[in-house]
N, C-alpha and C positions, 0 to 999 in steps of 0.2 A: 695684689689688688691695692690700688692707691686710694688713700683716704685724705680728703681735704677738709681742714678745720677752718671755719670762717669766724672772724672776730672783728669787732669794731675797735678802732684805734684813734688816737688823738696826737697829732704832731706838734701841738702848741702853736706858736706864732709863725714858725718858719717852715720851709719846705723840707720834706724828708730826703729828697734826691741828693742834695749836697752832703748829707750826713751818713749815707750808707757806706761810703768808702772807709769811714772810721769805725765800722761795725766790728768790734772785737772785744772779747773778754777771755778769761781763763777757760770758760765752758763753751764758748761759741766763737767761730771765726767765719769770715766771709770768703767764699770761693770765687763768686762772679756776680755781676749785676749789670742790667741794662734797662733802659726806659723807652717807652713808646706810647703813642696815642691809642686809646681804646677805640675800636671800631665796633659799635653796638650791633648786635645781631637780632634785636627785637625792636618793635615800634615803641615810640614814646619814651625812649631812654632818657632819664632825667638829669644825667650828669655829663659835663664836658671835662674829661680828666685824662691824666696819664696813668699808666700802670708801670710799676717798677718791679722787675722780676729778677730773681737771683737764686743762688744756692748757698746755704750755710752748712757748716759742719758743727754739730752739737755734740758735746761730750756729756752723755747722760750719766749722772752720778750713781754710784752703787755703794751700798753699805759694806760689802765684803770684797769688792774688786776695784781696780782703778777706774772702772766705768768703760763705756764703749762709745766710739765715734759714729754718729748717724748723720747721713746727708739728708738735708731737708730743703726742698724747693719752696720759695715763698713768692707771693705777689702782694703789693700794696697799691691800692687805687686811691689817688689823692683827692678825688671829688667826693666819693661815697665814704671814704675812710675805712674801706674794707680791707682787712688783712687776711690772706689765705696762706695756710701752712699745709703743704702737700707731703704726706707721710707714706712712704712705702714700707716702713718698719714700725711695728708697734712700739710705743714708748710708755714708760710707767706713768707719766703725768704730762698731758698736753698743756695744762695750766703752767707747770714749771718751765716747759719749753717756751711758751709764749712770753712769760715773764723774763726769761733769759734773753730773748730777742729784744724786748723793750729795754732791759738794763744795758745791753750792749751798744745802744744808740745814744749818743750824747744829747743833752739839752731837752730832757723832759718828754721823751716819747712814751706814751702810755697805751697799754693794751688792756681793754676792759674785759670782764669775765662773763657776766650773766645778763641776758635779756631774752625773755620769752618772745617768740614770734607773735605779733599781734594776730588774734584769731581771724578778724575780718580780712586782713591782708593775706593770710594763708588760704582762706576760702577764695579770695580773688585770684590768687596764683593758680589754684587748682582748676578754677573755672576757665582759665585760658587754654586748658588742655583740649586736644581734639577728641579724646575719648576718656571716659571715667571708667576704670576697671573695677575699683573698689574704693569706697570711703566709709570708714567706721567712726562713729561718734560716741560720746559718753552721754548716756541718758539714765538718770536716777542711779548712778553708780555702776551701770552695766554698759559694756561695749557692744554696740549693735550697728547694723548697716544704717546709713543715713536715710535709706528708703523705707525703713521698718520702724520708725519712731511712732509709737501708738498715739493715734488721734491727731497727728501733726503731718501736714503735707510736706512733700519733699522740698518744695519752694520755701516753706517757712523754716525748715531745718537749716538750709544753706545760709551761712553767715551768722547763725545764732547759736549753734551747738559746738562744743569743743571737739576738735578732731583728734582722735587717738592714732589712727594710721590711715594711709591712703595710697593708692596706686593709680597713676594716670598716664596717658600716652600723648606724645606730641609727634606731629609729622611736619618737618621743616625742609623744604627743597628736596623732598623725596626721602629724607632720612628719618628714621624712627628713633624716638627717645622715650624710654619708659622711666618714669620717676616714681620712686617709692619713698614715702614719708612715714616716720614713726619716732615719736618722742624726741623731736629736735634733730633728727638725722635724715638726710636725703641720700638715697642710692640712685645713681644714674646708670642705666644700661643703654648703650648706643653703639652703632657702627660708625659714627660720625666724629672725627677728631675735634670738631668745634661744638660738640654737644654740650660739654660742661660749660663752655663760654656762653652759649645760648641760655642755659638755665640760670647762670650767674647774672646775665643781663636782665632776665625777667625778675630775679630776686631783687636786684638793685631797684628796679622800677616799682615793685609792689611793696617791698619791706623798707629798704633803707631811705627812700625818698620820704615816706611817711614819718619815719623816725627823725630825719633831719628837719622836717617841717615843724615838728613839735619840740625841737631843741633837746632831744634826748641824747645824751652822750655816754650812756651806759653801753655795755658790750652787746654786740650781735654775735651770738655763737650758734653755729650750725655745722655739723659734720657732713661732708659730702663724700660718698664713695662712688667711683666711676669704674664700671666694668665695660670693656670694649668687646662687643659681640660681633661675630663674623656672619 
């Protein structure tokens, strides 16, 4: 099962594209890279941007062994400054991997670590779904259904209460996408090869555009797991 870790990055004053060919350190080496224009799959996509995709080999350090080589696919989107690391293998520290990626690129490429998803943007994303299977919120320290908050209507809960976990469904061109959210992680179940790209496009619109508009250059971190269902 592939897991995608999403982070916000900053390339400084110059483009990343010309620097990827130089990507190499003792712990990390570049296998391949190519660039192409993003073709948005959702309406109101806020960025005009290229995506730079490639594969790196990461030598994960170990205290007692020489370490192991792990292939990692990556994407960097130069408009939203979204960095995606696709992991087929568990690693001891995604933070260490992300920092190794940043250290391997010359001229001040930075990968940021922590940024909580804005609650109103998360609600806005979930409201885009074609069906709400479950949304659980935090009320007075207890996790309950958003439909069961005592004395508060469902409409008043939406956008105001912290989301603990959620499961929603999308239907796009006849394809079903089920998205599960819990504590900063998204799991995507779909039979559509473009399902993850559709969800990433929606995330760009709802989350990253708001962050960019407010000048926030901290990290956007979100783990995405995609399961291809038949």
